[in-house]
N, C-alpha and C positions, 0 to 999 in steps of 0.2 A: 501539590495536587490534592484536591479534596478527597474525602474518604468515600468515593463512589466507584462503581464500575458498571459493567454491562451484564448483569446476571441473566437477562433474557436471552442473549445469544447462546450462552452455554446451556441454559435450561432447554432451549428449543432443540439443541443437538442431542439431548438426552431425555427428551420429554416422555419417552415410553418407559424409561427405567426409574426416573426420579419419583419418590413418593410425594403425594400431594402435600403442599405446604412447606416442603423442604427448601431451604435457602442456601445457596453456595457461599463459601467464604470469599470475601472480597480481597483480591490481590492488593498488595501494598503499593503505595505511590512509588514513583521512580526515584527513590532516595539516592541511589548510586549515580544518578545522572542529573545533577542539579542544573546544569546549563541547558538540559533538554526536558525540564519539568513542564509537562503539558497541562493545559486546562481544557475544560469542556463541561458538558452537562450529563447527568445520569439518565439512562434509559429507564423509565418507570417500570417496575416489576410486573405491573398488570398486563404489559404487552406479552409476557410469557404465558399468561393464562388463556390466550386465544388458541384456536386450533393450530397444530404444528404446521410449519412450512415444509417445503421440499428440502430435504437435508441430504448432502452428499459427503462421502469420504474422499479425501485426496489420497489416492493409492499410488505409491512410487512404482514406476516402470523402468526408470534408469536413474542412476546417481552420478553426479559429477562433482569434482572438488570445488570448493569455494573458499576464498581467503578468509581466515579467521579474524583478520584485522579490519575487514571491510564492514563498515557500519552502514548497511544497505538502506538506501532511501528510495531509490527508483530502479526499475529493471524493465527492459524492453528490447524488442528485436527491431532491427532496421537494416535493409540491404543484406539480409541473410546473416547478420552478425548479432551477437548479444551484447548489450550495453548495460552499464550499471552506474548509478550516481551514489556517492557515499557522503556521509556526514562527519561531524566533529570539526571544530575550528582548528585550522592548521592541517587537516587531513581530508578535506572535502575534495573529491575528484569526480571527473567524468571519465569512464573507462570503457574501452572495447575489450571484451573478455574472450580469452581462448578457452573454449569449453573443455578441451582435453586436460588442461592444467589448472584452470580456475584463476589463472593470473591475468594481469592486464597485458594485452598485446600492444596497446597504446593507451596513454592516459594524459589528462591535462588537469592541472590543479586550479581550484578556485582561490580567490584571495584568502590569505590566512585568517582574516577576521570573519570570514563567512562560514556559517554552519549550513552546509549544503543539504538540499532536500530532494524532492521528486524531480524526474526528468522524463522527456519523451521526444520522439522524432516527429518532425513535420517536414516532409520533402527532404531537402538536402541540409536541413538544420536540426540541431538538438536544442530544445528549450529546457532550461532547468530553473529551479527555484532556490531561494534562500529561506531560512526559517523565519527570523524576525528582523532581518536587515531591510526589508521592503524593496528587495532587488531581485529581478529575474535576469537570466543570462541567455544569450544566443550563441551557439557554438557551430562551427563547421562540422558536418557529419563525418567527413573524411579525416580531417586533421585534429578535430576536437578543440581546436583553438577558439577562444572567445572572439566573437565578431561584434558584439554589442550587448546592451543591457536595457532593461525597461523597469519602470516602477510597478510594484504590486502593493495593494492595500492589505493591511493586516498580516497574518502569518501565512507562510507557504508550507504545505505538507506534501501532498501527492499531486501528480500531474499525469494526464492521459490525453490522447488525441482521438476525437470522434471523426472518422473520415466521412461518415454519412452526412453529418451536418456541418462539416468543415469548421470545427471549433475545438479549442482546448478546454479541458475540464480540470479544475483546480480544487483540491480539498484544503481546508485550513483548520481541521480539528473540531469543527462544529458540525451540526447535522446538515449544513448547506454546502452543496457543490456550486462553484461559480464557473460560468462560461466566459472564455476570453476569445476575442478575434485572433486567429493565428498569424495575422500580418501586423496588426497594430498593437496587439496585446491589451486592448481596451476591454473592459468588462461589458458583456452583452446580455447577461441574464444570470439566473440562479435556479437551483432545484433543491427543494427540501426532501431529504431522504427519510423515509418512515418505515417502520416495521409494525404491522398491524395498527397503523394510525398514529404511532408514537415516534418522535424524532430519534434518530440514531446518531449519537455524537461520536467523536474521536475517529472519524473516517481518515484513513492514512493513505498508503500507497494505492494508486489506481491503475487499472488497465482496461482498455476497450476490448471486449471479447464477443465477436459475432452478434453485435447489436445490444449487448448488455455492458454495464459498468461493473467490474469486479473491484472490490475495495477491501484491503486489510483494515481491521479495526484495532487501534492501538491497545496493546496488552491483552488482546483476546486471541484465542486459538480458532478463530473463524474468519472466513471471507464472506462478505455479503454480496449477493448478486442483485444489482439495482436496475430497475426499468428506467431508461433515460428520459422517458416522457412523463411518467407519473411520479417517479422517485420512490416507488414502493419496492421494498425488498421482497423478491420472489423466491429466494433460496439462500441457503447457508452451506458453506463448505467447511467441514471440520478438518483442520490441519494439525490437530494435537498429536497425532501419532508420528508425524514426520521427524521431528526432533524434540522429544519430550522435554518439558521444562526442567525436570529433575536432572537432565544431562547438561544443562547450560551453566556456564560459569556464573552468570548473573541473570536468573530467570526473569527479573523485573525489567531488565534493559535489553537483553538479547532476544527480542521478540520476533514473531513471524512478521516479515515485511519484505515484499518483493514478489511481483506477479508479472510474468512475461508470456505473451501469447504470440505464436508464430503463425500468421494467417495461412500461408501456403501449405504448411504441413499439418496444421491444427494442433501442434504440440503446445502443451502448457507447462511452464516451469515456475517453481515456487522456492523461496528461500527465506532467510531472516537475517537480522542484524548480528554479525559476527558468528554466523552458523558455518560449520565446516563443510556443508554439503549443499549443493544445488540439486533439486529434485525435478525430474520430469515426471509428471503425474497424469493419471486418468481419473475422472470423476465418476464414482459409482453411487448411484442414488440408493438410499436406504429404503427397504421395502416396508 
């Protein structure tokens, strides 16, 4: 991975405190995860010089156990249950999670050669992605067993379902989100995601939340809130206090990734790759 990252996201979350002209140290590339070395483009620092966006803190209201071995790639609710997709070749799974224990109440493995990525529910199906294999998978929501697959172009990172427009939303590490037909899985359009007019790369796990797209940004301690029509980032959620990088075994690899919203209750859950905790949070806007 090239020597860039996204200073604007962190600058915007601390814009009131940061001295003018200060530059944050760029995190290192994902050296410990060669098979998951991602690529993308840098967000130009001039985006951070604009007026600050609305910034929120993710404040825990409840904590639940989360399996330390789970390399979380997708997180979502369906039929009143929490589901998770995990990555790593030979360890990629689709799992229904028991919130009390953090363990899988039921799980199904992807083929050993597949590096699993994001997943979401569409009706009585779960749709999941692979990273670089060019394959997407369809699973039965109840049994989790694979019922079919479909081709995808390029890389697969995150996946969400937009019930308003009846479309899947796919991220691939670039600043563009792609729309897929939920029946044919054919690409129907795309959306450029921008922050103050500048492209936002490395969009990762996705979730549809009350008319907005929430997206983790790889190796950043922030979630961006995206307008699904314009692609403009309207807000940032600071998740750095949930599980500080200093506490992680591999801060470069065990990153924030995993957003699940439960429409009926309005509950929002966040976690990360190999984090020991799943957090139910509320968002508090900074004054």
